[in-house]
N, C-alpha and C positions, 0 to 999 in steps of 0.2 A: 504493502498500499505506501508504503515512502517515497517512491517512483510518480505517483500518479499524480496528476494534477489534477488541483481542488479549485471547482468552483466559489470565487467569495464572494456575496455582496456585498459590500459597506454601504449601510443606510447611513450618512452625514449630509448636511446642510451648509458645512461650511466645507469654500473651494479650497483653502490652505488647507485642511484638513486631509481634504483628497488626492493634492498633491501631496502633502507627507507621505501619506503610506505609499502613494504607486512609486514615491522615492524612496522608502523605505522597501521596495519588495526588490527595484532595478538595482540599488546597490548589497543588497542582498541574495545578488541573482534568483531571487524566487521567480519560477514558471506558472503561479497557479494565475486562474484569470480571476479579474477583478471585474465584476456588474457594481456598476453604483449605481444608490436611487439618492436623490435627493431630498427626500421626505418619508415619512411612515409609507403615505397615502399613494405613492409615486411605488413606493417598494411591493404591497399588497397586488397593485394592478398588472405587476410585473409576477408576484410570485402564482395569482390566479391566474395565469396564464400557463401554468406547469409542465409550460417546453423546454424550459431550461433552470429547474431546481436547482440553488444552492446547497453544497454542500455544508457551509459554514455563513451564519453573517455577523459580520459585527456592528454593531447596534448603537448610534447616539443617543444621550438621554434628549439634552436639551434640542428640540428643533420645534419650527414653529407645525402650525395646522395638525397635524397630530404629532403628538410627545414621543418617544422611548415607552414608555411605560403603557403608552392604550395601545401602542403597536406590536409588543409582547403579548400584551392582554390576548389581543383578536389574534395572530400567529398561533398560540399557545392553544385558544381553543378552537382550532380547526384542524379535525382528521386526521389529514393529508402531512400539513404544513409541521404540528404542533413536533416531529421530531427533526427539523431543523438544529444542528446546536446553534444557541444564537449566546455572543459575546460582549458584553457590554462594556463599550467604549469611549470613559465619557472622563471632564472634567470634576463632576459631582462626586464628594465623598459625603455625600451628607447619608448618616446611617437609612434615612426612611426611605429613599430612595433602593438602598442596596439590599437592604430587605426584602422591600416591594418585587423587587427582579426577583430577588430567590424565592419569595411566594409563589410567584406566577409558572417557575419553571427556566430562569435560565441557565446556561451553564457555565456562565461565569460574570466577574464584575473586573475590566481592570484601567485601574486610573488613569488617563494622559498623560506622563510625566513634562516638566515643562523641557526638559534637556533631551536633544534630542538624541543623543548617542541612548541612551538609557529608553528612548519609546523605539528606537531601533533595536534594542536588543530582550523589550518585550514583547514588537510585533514578531522577532523570529522567534520565541519562545513558543508564542498562542501557534505560530503557522506547525512549527515542530509538533507541537503535541497533537493537535489536527489530523496534520498530516499520518502518522501512526494508529490514529485511533479507529479502530471499525466503523465506519459509519451509515448509520439507514439508506436505501437509496429509496426514495420515495416516486 
C-alpha cells in the first residue's frame, strides 16, 4: 500500500494554505493527488458525485458558509462517505472544537504550526501514516 498514490481532498478557503500544502507536497516529493475544495459546500458537491472519492480528507475548521464541524457532521451521517478518514488541519486549539470533532468521528486533529519546517514535518507524518493504513474503498 505504501507505493499507492492516495487521493487527498483538501477543504480549505485560504489560498495561502492551499499553496503551502501544495508546496510541502512538492518539497517532500509526495506524488499523491490533491483534490481542492474551497469550502464545505463545494466539497460535498464533489463527494456526492461519487466518481472520484478521496482516500483521505484534510479539513480546515474555520470557513465561511459551512464550517468544518458542520461539514464533518454531514459527512459522517452519510452511509457511503462516513468511512473516509478525515483529519482536521486547523489553527484552532479550542478544546470545544477538539471534543466536538472527535465526538462526530474525526480521524485526527492537527494544529497548523507557524513555522513552515514544522508544518512540513506534520504533513509528512500524516501522509506517511495514512499511506500505510488499510483504507476502505467506497
